[in-house]
VOBALUM-859792 format. One record per residue (C-alpha): residue number from 1; chain; x, z, y. Coordinates in Angstrom, 2 decimals, always signed. Layout:
N
  num  chaine       xx       zz       yy
  NUM       A        X        Z        Y
...
This chain:
311
  num  chaine       xx       zz       yy
    1       A    +0.00    +0.00    +0.00
    2       A    +1.09    -0.67    +3.56
    3       A    +1.79    +2.46    +5.60
    4       A    +0.56    +2.96    +9.18
    5       A    +4.01    +2.34   +10.64
    6       A    +4.31    -0.93    +8.76
    7       A    +0.82    -1.97    +9.88
    8       A    +1.81    -1.47   +13.53
    9       A    +5.16    -3.20   +13.04
   10       A    +3.66    -6.44   +11.72
   11       A    +1.60    -7.31   +14.88
   12       A    +4.55    -6.31   +17.06
   13       A    +6.88    -8.62   +15.13
   14       A    +4.37   -11.46   +15.25
   15       A    +4.00   -11.00   +19.03
   16       A    +7.75   -10.97   +19.62
   17       A    +8.30   -14.17   +17.62
   18       A    +6.59   -16.49   +20.13
   19       A    +8.43   -14.80   +22.98
   20       A   +11.73   -15.45   +21.27
   21       A   +10.78   -19.08   +20.68
   22       A    +9.77   -19.41   +24.33
   23       A   +13.10   -18.01   +25.51
   24       A   +14.94   -20.37   +23.15
   25       A   +12.91   -23.35   +24.40
   26       A   +13.71   -22.51   +28.04
   27       A   +17.39   -22.05   +27.18
   28       A   +17.53   -25.45   +25.51
   29       A   +15.63   -27.16   +28.33
   30       A   +17.60   -25.48   +31.13
   31       A   +20.48   -28.03   +31.22
   32       A   +18.05   -30.96   +31.49
   33       A   +15.95   -29.16   +34.10
   34       A   +19.09   -28.39   +36.10
   35       A   +20.09   -32.05   +36.11
   36       A   +16.57   -33.07   +37.19
   37       A   +16.62   -30.51   +39.99
   38       A   +20.03   -31.68   +41.14
   39       A   +19.35   -35.42   +40.93
   40       A   +15.68   -35.58   +41.98
   41       A   +14.35   -32.36   +43.50
   42       A   +17.24   -31.54   +45.81
   43       A   +17.31   -34.98   +47.55
   44       A   +13.54   -34.83   +48.05
   45       A   +13.73   -31.36   +49.62
   46       A   +16.69   -32.37   +51.78
   47       A   +14.86   -35.50   +52.96
   48       A   +11.81   -33.39   +53.82
   49       A   +13.99   -30.98   +55.82
   50       A   +15.62   -33.93   +57.60
   51       A   +12.17   -35.33   +58.48
   52       A   +11.39   -32.19   +60.46
   53       A   +14.25   -32.87   +62.91
   54       A   +14.91   -35.39   +65.64
   55       A   +18.03   -37.02   +64.24
   56       A   +18.93   -40.30   +65.89
   57       A   +22.51   -41.49   +65.48
   58       A   +22.06   -43.90   +68.39
   59       A   +21.79   -40.85   +70.66
   60       A   +24.09   -38.23   +69.14
   61       A   +24.12   -36.16   +72.31
   62       A   +20.56   -35.08   +71.52
   63       A   +21.76   -33.15   +68.50
   64       A   +19.26   -32.37   +65.74
   65       A   +16.45   -30.37   +67.35
   66       A   +13.62   -29.15   +65.14
   67       A   +10.45   -31.12   +65.96
   68       A    +8.17   -30.16   +63.07
   69       A    +5.63   -32.85   +62.18
   70       A    +6.41   -35.02   +65.23
   71       A    +8.15   -37.67   +63.11
   72       A    +5.12   -37.93   +60.84
   73       A    +2.83   -38.31   +63.84
   74       A    +5.07   -41.04   +65.27
   75       A    +5.19   -42.84   +61.92
   76       A    +1.42   -42.81   +61.46
   77       A    +0.90   -43.94   +65.06
   78       A    +3.19   -46.96   +64.63
   79       A    +1.29   -50.24   +64.03
   80       A    +4.28   -51.62   +62.15
   81       A    +3.90   -48.83   +59.59
   82       A    +0.29   -49.76   +58.84
   83       A    +1.22   -53.44   +58.77
   84       A    +4.00   -52.76   +56.24
   85       A    +1.64   -50.61   +54.18
   86       A    -0.92   -53.44   +54.20
   87       A    +1.72   -55.94   +53.09
   88       A    +2.67   -53.58   +50.26
   89       A    -0.94   -53.22   +49.16
   90       A    -1.42   -56.98   +49.16
   91       A    +1.78   -57.48   +47.18
   92       A    +0.74   -54.89   +44.59
   93       A    -2.77   -56.33   +44.17
   94       A    -1.62   -59.95   +43.95
   95       A    +1.37   -59.48   +41.66
   96       A    -0.32   -57.04   +39.28
   97       A    -3.30   -59.40   +38.93
   98       A    -1.02   -62.38   +38.26
   99       A    +1.18   -60.49   +35.83
  100       A    -1.67   -58.95   +33.84
  101       A    -3.42   -62.32   +33.52
  102       A    -0.29   -64.27   +32.57
  103       A    +1.04   -61.40   +30.45
  104       A    -2.18   -61.24   +28.45
  105       A    -2.08   -64.96   +27.71
  106       A    +1.60   -64.73   +26.76
  107       A    +1.00   -61.69   +24.55
  108       A    -1.81   -63.46   +22.66
  109       A    +0.45   -66.49   +22.16
  110       A    +3.34   -64.32   +20.93
  111       A    +1.01   -62.47   +18.57
  112       A    +0.17   -65.75   +16.85
  113       A    +3.77   -66.89   +16.42
  114       A    +4.77   -66.78   +12.75
  115       A    +8.14   -68.58   +12.66
  116       A   +11.28   -67.36   +14.45
  117       A    +9.24   -64.52   +15.93
  118       A   +12.27   -62.45   +16.96
  119       A   +13.99   -65.41   +18.61
  120       A   +10.85   -66.36   +20.56
  121       A   +10.33   -62.81   +21.84
  122       A   +13.95   -62.56   +22.88
  123       A   +13.71   -65.85   +24.79
  124       A   +10.54   -64.66   +26.53
  125       A   +12.31   -61.49   +27.73
  126       A   +15.18   -63.37   +29.37
  127       A   +13.60   -63.56   +32.87
  128       A   +13.01   -59.82   +32.82
  129       A   +16.65   -59.20   +31.83
  130       A   +18.01   -61.18   +34.78
  131       A   +19.01   -58.94   +37.75
  132       A   +16.42   -59.05   +40.52
  133       A   +18.91   -60.17   +43.16
  134       A   +20.03   -63.11   +41.02
  135       A   +16.43   -64.13   +40.34
  136       A   +15.60   -63.87   +44.05
  137       A   +18.53   -66.09   +44.99
  138       A   +17.44   -68.73   +42.46
  139       A   +13.89   -68.76   +43.83
  140       A   +15.17   -68.88   +47.40
  141       A   +17.25   -71.92   +46.52
  142       A   +14.18   -73.63   +45.02
  143       A   +12.05   -73.06   +48.13
  144       A   +14.54   -72.94   +51.01
  145       A   +15.80   -76.52   +51.04
  146       A   +13.46   -79.34   +52.15
  147       A   +14.70   -81.15   +49.03
  148       A   +14.22   -78.09   +46.82
  149       A   +12.20   -78.11   +43.63
  150       A    +9.00   -76.73   +45.19
  151       A    +8.98   -79.21   +48.07
  152       A    +9.84   -82.08   +45.70
  153       A    +6.90   -81.24   +43.43
  154       A    +4.50   -81.18   +46.36
  155       A    +5.94   -84.42   +47.73
  156       A    +5.44   -86.02   +44.32
  157       A    +1.79   -85.00   +44.47
  158       A    +1.46   -86.48   +47.95
  159       A    +1.23   -83.10   +49.70
  160       A    +3.38   -82.19   +52.70
  161       A    +5.40   -79.08   +51.92
  162       A    +5.42   -76.31   +54.53
  163       A    +8.56   -74.70   +55.84
  164       A    +8.25   -71.92   +53.32
  165       A   +10.25   -69.13   +54.95
  166       A    +9.16   -69.91   +58.50
  167       A    +5.42   -69.73   +57.84
  168       A    +3.78   -66.29   +57.66
  169       A    +1.42   -67.32   +54.84
  170       A    +3.64   -69.76   +52.94
  171       A    +6.43   -67.15   +52.71
  172       A    +4.26   -65.15   +50.33
  173       A    +4.19   -67.96   +47.75
  174       A    +7.83   -67.69   +46.58
  175       A    +7.62   -63.89   +46.72
  176       A    +4.59   -63.67   +44.45
  177       A    +5.80   -66.37   +42.08
  178       A    +9.28   -64.87   +41.79
  179       A    +7.96   -61.39   +41.01
  180       A    +5.40   -62.71   +38.53
  181       A    +8.02   -64.88   +36.80
  182       A   +10.41   -61.97   +36.41
  183       A    +8.06   -59.18   +35.31
  184       A    +5.35   -60.99   +33.33
  185       A    +7.49   -60.77   +30.13
  186       A    +7.60   -56.97   +30.49
  187       A    +3.81   -56.84   +30.75
  188       A    +3.48   -59.24   +27.80
  189       A    +5.62   -57.02   +25.56
  190       A    +3.52   -53.95   +26.47
  191       A    +0.31   -55.82   +25.69
  192       A    +1.77   -57.29   +22.52
  193       A    +2.38   -53.76   +21.24
  194       A    -1.28   -53.01   +21.94
  195       A    -2.43   -56.18   +20.18
  196       A    -0.54   -55.28   +17.02
  197       A    -2.42   -51.98   +16.73
  198       A    -5.78   -53.77   +16.42
  199       A    -7.10   -53.83   +12.85
  200       A    -7.12   -57.44   +11.60
  201       A   -10.15   -56.73    +9.44
  202       A   -12.24   -56.69   +12.63
  203       A   -11.42   -60.35   +13.24
  204       A   -12.12   -61.21    +9.61
  205       A   -15.53   -59.55    +9.85
  206       A   -16.20   -61.45   +13.09
  207       A   -15.32   -64.72   +11.34
  208       A   -17.79   -63.93    +8.60
  209       A   -20.47   -63.26   +11.22
  210       A   -19.76   -66.64   +12.83
  211       A   -18.14   -65.36   +16.04
  212       A   -15.84   -67.89   +17.66
  213       A   -12.42   -67.28   +19.16
  214       A   -13.75   -66.56   +22.65
  215       A   -16.36   -64.07   +21.41
  216       A   -13.69   -62.28   +19.36
  217       A   -11.43   -62.11   +22.39
  218       A   -14.18   -60.71   +24.64
  219       A   -15.82   -58.34   +22.16
  220       A   -12.82   -57.17   +20.13
  221       A    -9.49   -57.87   +21.82
  222       A   -10.24   -56.88   +25.41
  223       A   -12.09   -53.59   +24.67
  224       A    -9.45   -52.40   +22.20
  225       A    -6.62   -53.53   +24.47
  226       A    -7.98   -51.64   +27.47
  227       A    -5.60   -48.64   +27.17
  228       A    -2.55   -50.93   +27.02
  229       A    -3.86   -52.93   +29.97
  230       A    -4.29   -49.80   +32.07
  231       A    -0.83   -48.48   +31.17
  232       A    +0.74   -51.84   +32.06
  233       A    -1.24   -51.91   +35.31
  234       A    -0.03   -48.39   +36.19
  235       A    +3.61   -49.17   +35.48
  236       A    +3.55   -52.42   +37.42
  237       A    +1.61   -50.96   +40.35
  238       A    +4.14   -48.16   +40.83
  239       A    +7.02   -50.59   +40.48
  240       A    +5.48   -53.14   +42.87
  241       A    +4.69   -50.44   +45.45
  242       A    +8.39   -49.69   +45.88
  243       A    +9.47   -53.35   +46.00
  244       A   +12.56   -53.82   +48.13
  245       A   +15.34   -55.94   +46.65
  246       A   +13.26   -59.04   +45.90
  247       A   +11.81   -59.27   +49.42
  248       A   +15.09   -58.26   +51.07
  249       A   +16.88   -61.20   +49.44
  250       A   +14.09   -63.79   +49.63
  251       A   +12.61   -63.32   +53.10
  252       A   +14.18   -60.21   +54.62
  253       A   +10.63   -59.23   +55.54
  254       A   +10.20   -62.34   +57.66
  255       A    +9.27   -64.44   +59.35
  256       A    +9.30   -61.61   +61.84
  257       A    +7.69   -58.78   +59.88
  258       A    +5.06   -60.94   +58.13
  259       A    +6.25   -59.99   +54.61
  260       A    +7.81   -56.60   +55.33
  261       A    +6.82   -53.95   +52.75
  262       A    +6.88   -50.23   +53.39
  263       A   +10.17   -49.74   +51.50
  264       A   +11.94   -52.35   +53.63
  265       A   +10.48   -50.86   +56.83
  266       A   +11.80   -47.46   +55.77
  267       A   +15.23   -48.93   +55.03
  268       A   +15.34   -50.67   +58.42
  269       A   +14.35   -47.51   +60.27
  270       A   +16.78   -45.28   +58.39
  271       A   +19.90   -47.36   +57.85
  272       A   +19.73   -50.12   +60.46
  273       A   +18.08   -48.38   +63.40
  274       A   +19.81   -45.11   +62.39
  275       A   +16.68   -43.03   +63.04
  276       A   +17.32   -40.53   +60.28
  277       A   +14.47   -38.19   +61.20
  278       A   +11.80   -40.88   +61.40
  279       A   +13.20   -42.71   +58.38
  280       A   +13.13   -39.50   +56.34
  281       A    +9.49   -38.96   +57.33
  282       A    +8.66   -42.48   +56.17
  283       A   +10.46   -41.81   +52.88
  284       A    +8.42   -38.67   +52.29
  285       A    +5.19   -40.54   +53.07
  286       A    +6.07   -43.30   +50.59
  287       A    +6.97   -40.69   +47.97
  288       A    +3.72   -38.79   +48.56
  289       A    +1.56   -41.92   +48.24
  290       A    +3.29   -43.00   +45.01
  291       A    +3.18   -39.46   +43.60
  292       A    -0.52   -39.01   +44.32
  293       A    -1.32   -42.40   +42.82
  294       A    +0.64   -41.60   +39.66
  295       A    -0.87   -38.12   +39.42
  296       A    -4.39   -39.52   +39.74
  297       A    -3.70   -42.13   +37.06
  298       A    -2.22   -39.55   +34.68
  299       A    -5.22   -37.29   +35.13
  300       A    -7.53   -40.22   +34.48
  301       A    -5.63   -41.08   +31.31
  302       A    -5.52   -37.46   +30.19
  303       A    -9.26   -37.03   +30.66
  304       A    -9.90   -39.86   +28.19
  305       A   -12.15   -41.69   +30.66
  306       A   -10.00   -44.82   +30.40
  307       A   -10.82   -45.03   +26.69
  308       A   -14.55   -45.42   +27.27
  309       A   -15.72   -48.72   +25.97
  310       A   -12.55   -49.29   +23.90
  311       A   -13.91   -47.63   +20.80
């Protein structure tokens, strides 16, 4: 029989076991958390502290007086900020729509490849593997010259080509096409992984019922692929929101500021105009918008609402 002391000792031992495991887990995670704090958290906090000061290297005699939220007020009152934010929103909406549409078609095509499947998928990923600056330079070469590929194709069709990088609307064409060309393979691979999780017996049953290819795509593929589509849309939206290098190389935000995104406007303010306080405030605003968007998407995914209709 178990004595009273042993009966009290068993719950105490069982209660101490989770505590010991918790301490061990924190000890094992501490090095990684320290690196994250050093690499990510510290720069964010330092940037926030910098944004609360008037720090303009063009006027060093002013020093670095504390101005509180004045930089944020100035940033939000600047029409160029809202224009850059609008350009960023347009770029995100247009590129994500293009990439999801083209990526879905490419994923369906890859899913049906039976011969040399590995070689075909590797070839499809090549544009994504090319550095963004290199890809941007190639697309600039195709559109910049009056005798470039884009202008030659339009001339062959009897259409007068615009001066691509001098027209506020035409300048968006190479930007959107270049980004879609480079990142569509990434979206296609994500969607291909989702396609391969769909039970093939569903398509066989649909064939027996007389459903054609289009009905199978609408009633089976799209509903069951919805989680993968939303994940791909989230990844690409966050990536497109912080676009910088592609636009910096292709148009430099021009003509004027017609294609300037918020990241490029922040870079110009911080490192070209040397307004460290205002530039830091813009950086914090960009970080906050991206963080809130990601947090909202994660909560939506975690709630399971994005799975409705995919079952």
